[in-house]
Each structure stands twice: as C-alpha cells, then as structure tokens.
PANU-192127 format. One record per residue (C-alpha): x, y, z. Coordinates in Angstrom, 2 decimals. Each point is the difference from the previous one (the first is absolute). Example, Ala and Ser with C-alpha at 12.3 -4.5 7.8 and 13.67 -1.06 7.14 Angstrom:
BEGIN
{X 12.30&Y -4.50&Z 7.80}
{X 1.37&Y 3.44&Z -0.66}
//
This chain:
BEGIN
{X -22.33&Y -1.58&Z 3.84}
{X 2.72&Y -0.35&Z 2.63}
{X 1.81&Y 3.06&Z 1.37}
{X 3.22&Y -1.08&Z -1.76}
{X -1.77&Y -0.17&Z -3.34}
{X -1.72&Y 3.30&Z 0.73}
{X 3.39&Y 1.64&Z 0.57}
{X 1.32&Y -1.46&Z -3.24}
{X -3.08&Y 1.17&Z -1.88}
{X 0.43&Y 3.49&Z 1.49}
{X 3.61&Y 0.11&Z -1.09}
{X -1.13&Y -0.68&Z -3.56}
{X -1.84&Y 3.33&Z 0.11}
{X 3.17&Y 1.95&Z 0.80}
{X 1.54&Y 2.08&Z -2.78}
{X 2.51&Y -2.17&Z -1.81}
{X 2.96&Y 2.28&Z 0.79}
{X -0.83&Y -0.08&Z 3.73}
{X -0.29&Y -3.79&Z -0.01}
{X 3.30&Y -0.25&Z -1.88}
{X 1.77&Y 2.26&Z 2.50}
{X -1.28&Y -1.95&Z 3.02}
{X 0.83&Y -3.42&Z -1.41}
{X 3.47&Y 1.05&Z -1.17}
{X 0.97&Y 0.78&Z 3.60}
{X -0.90&Y -3.42&Z 1.39}
{X 2.65&Y -2.65&Z 0.77}
{X 0.54&Y -2.79&Z -2.53}
{X -1.47&Y -2.68&Z 2.27}
{X -3.31&Y 1.89&Z 0.19}
{X -0.08&Y 0.65&Z -3.74}
{X 0.63&Y -3.66&Z -0.81}
{X -3.13&Y -0.81&Z 2.02}
{X -2.02&Y 2.83&Z -1.56}
{X 0.70&Y -1.38&Z -3.47}
{X -2.53&Y -2.67&Z 0.93}
{X -2.82&Y 2.43&Z 0.83}
{X -1.20&Y 0.71&Z -3.53}
{X 1.16&Y -0.10&Z -3.59}
{X 0.45&Y 3.76&Z -0.31}
{X 2.31&Y 0.14&Z 3.04}
{X 1.93&Y -2.99&Z -1.29}
{X 0.52&Y 1.78&Z -3.33}
{X 0.98&Y 3.24&Z 1.75}
{X 2.56&Y -1.59&Z 2.34}
{X 1.54&Y -1.95&Z -2.90}
{X 0.25&Y 3.12&Z -2.18}
{X 3.63&Y 1.08&Z -0.66}
{X -0.88&Y 3.67&Z 0.60}
{X -1.48&Y -0.86&Z 3.40}
{X 3.09&Y -2.05&Z 0.86}
{X 2.21&Y 2.99&Z -0.91}
{X -2.15&Y 2.34&Z 2.12}
{X 0.21&Y -2.42&Z 2.93}
{X 3.79&Y 0.01&Z -0.33}
{X 0.03&Y 3.81&Z 0.07}
{X -2.12&Y 0.12&Z 3.15}
{X 2.14&Y -2.58&Z 1.79}
{X 3.03&Y 2.27&Z 0.11}
{X 3.00&Y -0.08&Z 2.34}
{X -2.14&Y 0.99&Z 3.00}
{X -1.90&Y -3.28&Z -0.41}
{X 3.15&Y -2.13&Z -0.33}
{X 1.05&Y -2.75&Z 2.37}
{X 3.58&Y -0.93&Z 0.80}
{X 1.01&Y -3.42&Z -1.32}
{X 3.43&Y -1.51&Z 0.62}
{X 1.90&Y -3.04&Z -1.24}
{X 2.86&Y -1.66&Z 1.87}
{X 1.64&Y -3.35&Z 0.64}
{X -0.21&Y -2.21&Z 3.06}
{X 2.24&Y -3.00&Z 0.58}
{X -0.84&Y -3.47&Z 1.31}
{X 1.49&Y -3.48&Z -0.31}
{X -1.02&Y -0.13&Z -3.67}
{X 1.79&Y 3.27&Z -0.85}
{X -1.36&Y 3.46&Z -0.88}
{X -3.70&Y 0.62&Z -0.56}
{X -1.50&Y 3.15&Z -1.51}
{X -2.73&Y 1.63&Z 2.08}
{X -2.37&Y 2.79&Z -1.07}
{X -1.77&Y 2.00&Z 2.71}
{X -2.72&Y 2.65&Z -0.28}
{X -0.47&Y 2.60&Z 2.77}
{X -3.72&Y 0.23&Z 0.75}
{X -0.06&Y 3.65&Z 1.10}
{X 0.81&Y 2.40&Z -2.84}
{X 0.98&Y 2.68&Z 2.57}
{X 2.49&Y -2.39&Z 1.67}
{X -1.29&Y 0.98&Z 3.44}
{X -0.89&Y -3.66&Z 0.47}
{X 3.00&Y -2.10&Z -1.07}
{X -1.85&Y -3.31&Z -0.28}
{X 0.42&Y -1.77&Z -3.33}
{X -1.04&Y -3.15&Z -1.80}
{X 2.12&Y -2.28&Z -2.13}
{X -1.18&Y -0.26&Z -3.61}
{X 0.30&Y -3.23&Z -1.94}
{X 1.65&Y 0.55&Z -3.38}
{X -1.13&Y -2.11&Z -2.97}
{X 3.63&Y -1.08&Z -0.47}
{X 3.00&Y 0.62&Z 2.21}
{X 2.14&Y 1.95&Z -2.46}
{X 1.26&Y 3.56&Z -0.49}
{X -2.74&Y 2.51&Z 0.85}
{X 0.20&Y 3.02&Z -2.29}
{X -2.24&Y 3.06&Z 0.06}
{X -2.66&Y 0.86&Z 0.86}
{X -1.16&Y 1.86&Z -3.08}
{X -3.63&Y 1.14&Z 0.23}
{X -0.53&Y -2.60&Z 2.73}
{X 1.44&Y -2.85&Z -2.09}
{X 3.12&Y -1.98&Z 0.91}
{X 2.21&Y -1.94&Z -2.40}
{X 1.53&Y -3.28&Z 1.16}
{X 2.85&Y -1.36&Z -2.13}
{X 0.88&Y -3.69&Z -0.16}
{X 2.46&Y -0.62&Z -2.82}
{X -1.75&Y 0.94&Z -3.24}
{X -3.41&Y -0.05&Z 1.65}
{X -1.54&Y 3.21&Z 1.32}
{X -3.09&Y -0.13&Z 2.18}
{X -2.07&Y 3.13&Z 0.57}
{X -1.68&Y 0.13&Z 3.40}
{X -2.72&Y 2.29&Z 1.34}
{X -0.17&Y -0.55&Z 3.80}
{X -3.26&Y 1.97&Z 0.28}
{X -1.99&Y -2.12&Z -2.47}
{X 2.14&Y -3.11&Z 0.67}
{X 0.37&Y -0.47&Z -3.75}
{X 3.12&Y -1.28&Z -1.75}
{X 0.98&Y -0.25&Z -3.62}
{X 3.04&Y -1.89&Z -1.28}
{X 1.31&Y 1.50&Z -3.23}
{X 1.24&Y -2.07&Z -2.95}
{X 3.44&Y -1.42&Z 0.68}
{X 2.61&Y 2.39&Z -1.35}
{X 2.89&Y -2.47&Z 0.09}
{X -0.72&Y -1.26&Z -3.53}
{X 0.78&Y 3.52&Z -1.30}
{X 3.57&Y -0.04&Z 1.33}
{X 3.13&Y -0.38&Z -2.14}
{X 1.56&Y -3.45&Z -0.22}
{X 1.93&Y -1.11&Z 3.12}
{X -1.43&Y 2.91&Z 2.05}
{X -1.32&Y -0.37&Z 3.55}
{X -1.22&Y 2.58&Z 2.48}
{X 2.49&Y 1.60&Z 2.35}
{X -2.09&Y 2.89&Z 1.38}
{X -3.57&Y 1.03&Z -0.75}
{X -2.23&Y 3.03&Z 0.40}
{X -3.56&Y 0.66&Z -1.10}
{X -2.05&Y 3.19&Z 0.07}
{X -3.72&Y 0.39&Z -0.53}
{X -2.14&Y 2.87&Z -1.27}
{X -3.59&Y 0.64&Z -0.99}
{X -0.67&Y 1.62&Z -3.38}
{X -2.12&Y 3.12&Z 0.51}
{X -3.74&Y -0.65&Z -0.24}
{X 0.28&Y -3.21&Z -2.06}
{X 0.20&Y -2.61&Z 2.75}
{X 2.96&Y -1.50&Z -1.88}
{X 3.24&Y -0.35&Z 1.92}
{X 3.66&Y -0.58&Z -0.76}
{X 2.72&Y -1.96&Z 1.73}
{X 3.58&Y 0.94&Z -0.84}
{X 2.50&Y -2.78&Z 0.71}
{X 3.67&Y 0.98&Z 0.40}
{X 2.50&Y -2.75&Z 0.65}
{X 3.70&Y -0.65&Z 0.27}
{X 0.92&Y -3.15&Z -1.93}
{X 2.71&Y -2.64&Z 0.39}
{X 1.54&Y -1.72&Z -3.04}
{X 0.41&Y -3.69&Z 0.88}
{X 2.19&Y -0.65&Z -3.02}
{X 2.76&Y 2.48&Z 0.84}
{X -0.73&Y 0.06&Z 3.77}
{X -0.29&Y 3.75&Z 0.17}
{X -2.72&Y 2.63&Z 0.40}
{X -1.41&Y 1.94&Z -2.92}
{X 1.29&Y 3.55&Z 0.13}
{X -3.38&Y 1.64&Z -0.63}
{X -3.38&Y -0.45&Z 1.69}
{X -2.83&Y -1.60&Z -1.99}
{X -3.40&Y 1.76&Z -0.32}
{X -3.44&Y -1.32&Z -0.99}
{X -3.57&Y 1.35&Z 0.25}
{X -3.19&Y -1.94&Z 0.75}
{X -3.46&Y 1.44&Z -0.73}
{X -3.18&Y -1.47&Z 1.48}
{X -2.07&Y 0.70&Z -3.13}
{X 2.14&Y -2.36&Z -2.09}
{X 1.13&Y -2.28&Z 2.87}
{X 3.44&Y -0.15&Z -1.61}
{X 3.55&Y 1.34&Z 0.19}
{X 1.61&Y 2.39&Z -2.49}
{X 2.94&Y 2.37&Z -0.32}
{X -0.54&Y 3.60&Z 1.12}
{X -1.42&Y 2.68&Z -2.30}
{X 3.49&Y 1.28&Z -0.71}
{X 1.00&Y -3.53&Z -1.07}
{X 2.35&Y -0.14&Z 3.01}
{X 0.91&Y -3.53&Z 1.09}
{X 3.21&Y 0.82&Z 1.88}
{X 1.02&Y 2.96&Z 2.18}
{X 3.68&Y 0.68&Z 0.88}
{X -0.44&Y 0.28&Z 3.77}
{X 0.76&Y -1.97&Z 3.13}
{X -2.68&Y 0.39&Z 2.68}
{X 1.37&Y 0.65&Z 3.48}
{X -3.12&Y -1.55&Z 1.51}
{X -3.07&Y -1.42&Z -1.69}
{X -2.01&Y 0.59&Z 3.17}
{X 0.98&Y 3.64&Z 0.53}
{X -2.17&Y 1.84&Z -2.48}
{X -2.61&Y 2.73&Z 0.24}
{X -3.19&Y 0.65&Z -1.96}
{X -1.61&Y 3.39&Z -0.46}
{X -2.87&Y 0.59&Z -2.44}
{X 0.98&Y -2.87&Z -2.27}
{X 3.72&Y 0.86&Z -0.04}
{X 2.40&Y -2.48&Z 1.62}
{X 3.46&Y 0.78&Z 1.38}
{X 3.02&Y -2.22&Z 0.78}
{X 3.61&Y 0.39&Z 1.09}
{X 2.23&Y -1.28&Z -2.82}
{X 3.51&Y 0.15&Z -1.41}
{X 0.94&Y -0.26&Z -3.66}
{X 1.07&Y -3.44&Z -1.14}
{X 3.78&Y -0.28&Z 0.14}
{X 0.36&Y 3.15&Z 2.14}
{X -0.74&Y -0.79&Z 3.64}
{X 0.85&Y 3.56&Z 1.12}
{X -2.65&Y 1.64&Z -2.23}
{X -2.74&Y 0.23&Z 2.63}
{X -3.26&Y 1.24&Z -1.53}
{X -3.75&Y -0.11&Z 0.40}
{X -2.00&Y -1.60&Z -2.80}
{X -3.65&Y 0.86&Z -0.57}
{X -2.59&Y -1.78&Z -2.10}
{X -3.35&Y 1.40&Z -1.14}
{X -2.48&Y -2.83&Z -0.25}
{X -2.31&Y 1.97&Z -2.34}
{X 2.47&Y 0.47&Z -2.87}
{X 2.45&Y -2.71&Z 1.15}
{X 2.99&Y 2.33&Z -0.12}
{X 3.13&Y -0.19&Z 2.17}
{X 1.94&Y 3.09&Z 1.05}
{X 3.04&Y 0.39&Z 2.24}
{X 0.36&Y 2.88&Z 2.46}
{X 2.88&Y 1.08&Z 2.19}
{X 0.14&Y -0.61&Z 3.74}
{X 0.48&Y 2.83&Z 2.50}
{X 3.65&Y 1.04&Z 0.42}
{X 0.58&Y -2.27&Z 3.00}
{X 2.24&Y -3.06&Z 0.45}
{X -1.64&Y -3.28&Z -0.97}
{X -0.96&Y -2.37&Z 2.81}
{X -2.05&Y -3.21&Z -0.12}
{X -2.03&Y 1.38&Z 2.93}
{X -2.40&Y 2.08&Z -2.10}
{X -3.56&Y -0.24&Z -1.17}
{X -2.38&Y 1.70&Z -2.43}
{X -3.57&Y 0.85&Z 0.98}
{X -2.85&Y 2.40&Z -0.85}
{X -0.33&Y 3.07&Z 2.24}
{X -2.76&Y 2.60&Z -0.40}
{X -0.40&Y -0.64&Z -3.72}
{X 3.73&Y -0.13&Z -0.80}
{X 2.71&Y -2.65&Z 0.01}
{X 2.37&Y 0.15&Z 2.95}
{X 3.33&Y -1.66&Z 0.72}
{X 0.81&Y -0.99&Z 3.60}
{X 3.76&Y -0.20&Z 0.61}
{X 1.64&Y -1.29&Z 3.19}
{X 3.27&Y 1.81&Z 0.69}
{X 1.97&Y -2.64&Z 1.88}
{X 2.55&Y 2.53&Z 1.27}
{X -2.51&Y 1.82&Z 2.21}
{X -3.05&Y -2.33&Z -0.10}
{X -2.23&Y 2.71&Z -1.45}
{X -2.60&Y -0.72&Z -2.67}
{X -0.04&Y 2.57&Z -2.79}
{X -3.23&Y 0.42&Z -1.96}
{X 0.33&Y 1.28&Z -3.55}
{X -3.05&Y 0.85&Z -2.15}
{X -0.06&Y 0.19&Z -3.78}
{X -1.49&Y 3.20&Z -1.43}
{X -0.12&Y 0.31&Z -3.80}
{X 2.81&Y -2.55&Z -0.36}
{X 2.18&Y 1.85&Z 2.54}
{X 0.78&Y -1.28&Z 3.50}
{X -0.54&Y 2.25&Z 3.02}
{X 0.95&Y -1.02&Z 3.53}
{X -3.22&Y 0.38&Z 1.99}
{X 1.40&Y -0.73&Z 3.47}
{X 2.21&Y -2.31&Z 2.04}
{X -1.17&Y -1.95&Z 3.05}
{X 1.89&Y -1.78&Z 2.74}
{X 2.40&Y -1.13&Z 1.22}
{X -1.40&Y -3.55&Z 0.27}
{X 2.20&Y -2.51&Z 1.77}
{X -0.44&Y -3.60&Z -1.10}
{X -1.93&Y 0.81&Z -3.20}
{X 0.96&Y -2.21&Z -2.95}
{X -1.94&Y 1.67&Z -2.80}
{X -2.93&Y 2.35&Z -0.70}
{X -2.91&Y -1.93&Z -1.52}
{X -2.33&Y 2.74&Z -1.17}
{X -2.73&Y 2.37&Z 1.12}
{X -3.23&Y -0.64&Z 1.82}
{X -2.85&Y 2.31&Z -1.09}
{X 2.36&Y 2.91&Z -0.75}
{X 0.63&Y 0.82&Z 3.66}
{X 2.21&Y -2.83&Z 1.27}
{X 3.09&Y -1.96&Z -1.04}
{X 0.21&Y -3.78&Z 0.40}
{X 3.43&Y -1.42&Z 0.86}
{X 1.51&Y -3.49&Z 0.25}
{X 2.27&Y -0.42&Z 3.04}
{X 3.06&Y -2.18&Z 0.55}
{X -1.87&Y -2.17&Z 2.52}
{X -2.93&Y -0.76&Z -2.33}
{X -2.43&Y 2.59&Z 1.37}
{X -2.18&Y 2.17&Z -2.21}
{X 0.15&Y 3.62&Z 1.17}
{X -2.21&Y 2.96&Z -0.87}
{X 1.23&Y 3.59&Z 0.31}
{X -2.82&Y 2.55&Z 0.13}
{X 1.09&Y 3.11&Z -1.92}
{X -2.55&Y 2.17&Z 1.82}
{X 0.62&Y -0.86&Z 3.66}
{X 3.59&Y -1.14&Z -0.73}
{X -0.26&Y -3.22&Z 1.98}
{X 1.00&Y -3.60&Z -0.74}
{X -2.45&Y -2.87&Z 0.53}
{X 0.84&Y -3.70&Z 0.14}
{X -2.48&Y -1.93&Z -2.18}
{X 1.39&Y -3.40&Z 0.98}
{X 2.78&Y -2.43&Z -0.78}
{X -0.56&Y -2.00&Z -3.17}
{X 3.39&Y -1.31&Z -1.17}
{X 3.28&Y -1.21&Z 1.45}
{X 1.75&Y 3.21&Z -1.05}
{X 2.60&Y -1.99&Z -1.94}
{X 1.46&Y 1.29&Z -3.24}
{X -2.44&Y -0.66&Z -2.81}
{X -2.94&Y -0.62&Z 2.34}
{X -1.66&Y 3.33&Z -0.77}
{X -3.55&Y 0.98&Z 0.84}
{X -1.81&Y 0.97&Z -3.19}
{X -2.85&Y 2.50&Z 0.39}
{X -3.03&Y 0.55&Z -2.20}
{X -2.53&Y 2.82&Z 0.06}
{X -3.04&Y -2.15&Z -0.74}
{X -3.23&Y 1.49&Z -1.35}
{X -2.97&Y -2.20&Z -0.82}
{X -0.94&Y -0.44&Z -3.63}
{X -3.01&Y -1.32&Z -1.92}
{X 2.11&Y -0.91&Z -3.05}
{X -1.21&Y -3.38&Z -1.20}
{X 2.58&Y -2.58&Z -0.94}
{X -2.42&Y -2.62&Z -1.29}
{X -1.88&Y 0.18&Z -3.26}
{X -3.77&Y 0.08&Z -0.08}
{X -0.10&Y -3.69&Z -0.90}
{X 1.93&Y -0.77&Z 3.20}
{X -2.13&Y 2.20&Z 2.23}
{X -2.74&Y -1.67&Z 2.01}
{X -2.62&Y 1.05&Z 2.51}
{X -0.55&Y -3.60&Z 1.09}
{X 0.94&Y 0.88&Z 3.58}
{X -2.60&Y 2.76&Z 0.18}
{X -3.54&Y -0.10&Z 1.36}
{X -3.00&Y -0.41&Z -2.30}
{X -0.97&Y 3.40&Z -1.39}
{X -3.72&Y 0.81&Z -0.36}
{X 0.31&Y 1.81&Z -3.35}
{X -3.78&Y 0.28&Z -0.39}
{X -0.22&Y 2.07&Z 3.20}
{X 2.94&Y 2.18&Z -1.02}
{X -1.56&Y 0.78&Z -3.33}
{X 3.18&Y -1.19&Z -1.78}
{X -0.27&Y -2.47&Z -2.88}
//
C-alpha cells in the first residue's frame, strides 16, 4: 500500500470527533479534493452539520478582503472584482475574480454572493465555483411593473442545509410612469425551489432604501438605512430576521443624517460609521440592547469620501476622493494606502466585502459530479 493510502487508512482510525475537528479547519479547495478519497469522507463533507461547523471555524480571522469597483475603457464602465491573497493585508497583491455574470454583486452571506439581473437571481460560491440561477421572479410581479432597484439577501437555515433568499425590490409602473410607493418582498427557499410571500404574509413594506448595497448582516439579522415612504426626512434603520422573516424599524443615533455612512458588524454588535463633513472625523456608534453608544471618533481624514466598514475589528476601511482604498489601523493609529481602484468620481464607489470561504452547495445531488476526479480504489479503502 502506498504511503498516501497508508496515511488515509491511519486517519480512518482516528476518533470521529478528532477527524471532524481537523477536517473542518481545512480550506474549501482541500476539502473538495478530499471528498474524492472515500465514501465516508464524501458523506461527511456534504453533511449540513459539517458545513455549519466549517463556517463557524472560518470566522473573521480567516476572512479575505474582496472589493468591487468600476474601470472605464472605450466601451464604457466594466465591473471588476478583486480578491486580496493575503488575509493579513501585509502583502497587497490581489487577483481579479471572474463573476458568472457582470451584474450587481450583493453579499456575501455565509460565503455566498447574489447577482441580480432583472428578475433573475444567481447565487455564486467563489470557493466551490458553483452557481445556481433561481426561478425567474418577474412573472410574480403586478401588471405593468418593472424593476427599478433590487436587493437580495441570503441565509442558511440552522442545521437543515436549506437556505432562503429574500428579494426586495423597488418597482416602476409602466402604465402610469411612476414608481410604486412601497418596496416589494418575496422569499425563495431551496427545499421547494420556488418563491412565496413571507411568513407574515408581507408582500409590500412602506420604506425607501437609501442604498441597496449598504447593508450589514450579523447572526442572520440584516440592517439597512431607510426612510418611510412619503416621508424623506424620516431616516431610520430597518432590520430583518431571516429565521422568522420579521421586519422591525429602529432609530438612528441622534446625529445629522449624511449619505456618507455605513453599517457593519464590530465585535459581535452592529456599528454605524458616520463621516462628519464639518471636521472630517469618523464617528463610530455601536448598538447595545437597541440603544446607540458612541464608541469613539477617529480623524481628521483629509480627502476621505466615505467610511466603508471594518476590517477584522481593528481597522476601518475608507474610500477616498481620488479612488484610493485606505485602511486606518485602530491599534497603531496609522493610515495605509491599499491602492487606487476607481476614478474617484461621484458614484464610482469601491465596495468592500469581508469574504469567508463556504462549503454551502448550490447544486442538487443530481447535478453534482465527480467526473473530474481520479479513480478511487474503493476496495483498498474498505468502503463499499
């Protein structure tokens, strides 16, 4: 028996909990190869509980920085997605990632991105390179309705392996040439492969979203900046719990509204980053039991357009007026230039994503294939 097969056979003798712990800490690329070793490992790596454990182990410390931005050529703007190779950002080299379709990139949620193209939503797992296009939602729209703005969020149902996609969209009425006042809501579940209304039978919500890109996700709860329909000055934060599919509005901190704000997780809480244009300081407010507390203020930062979010709880990422992505280290209190990625023009923002690998499968078992794998000597492995 070869040394490789001897090592595999030895690993079979490990206590199951030890084997589980070791495997759950391996990168996705390695696990996708190990699925081909034997039937028991294939079953383990495909198990929803193992996938959830792998997600838990690949926490923020194992995240990589991914960014999305636009570059311009003779054919107009092109969307580019780049992944920084070094998760510590000591090495600033990156590689460009090919998206399945060049449309809005929303997420990631448990390592899965949503790409919206009209009524079609494509789920994309960059780690496994799998995609899944959901049933077209456009046929569920009211008569004369077309999409004006779209947002989609994704969440895994605890322990079941089933997942939901919540589609929130602003609609345009072609007949009266005006926008619908309320946002439309629909829920997709992978177990039924179909769309439905939410559990609370909510099809419309009376809010205008300030930005469909600027949202935060913490433990299956999603947060957006909104205003009430018909009342532009009513600036609020809307949250949505993906488990019970309930919306709830919460008040902002008692600070003037500015479009140069962002929401992001920080040390297990939701934080609001607010750029005070009068003094160029960034205020960081943290929500504690539904109350906002100002944690600290940093700056001043000359030439900063907007705070983008946090990097691993100890740094703030900022978009500058000249298209550079900046990182402010909260510990050493220094600014680093991560590179220039956009023209710096209004609307040409750099979008950041804290990307953690995920084993979540987007294809059904009937679509899965090991045809690209090597021949497995099951008789040697003792697996039948």
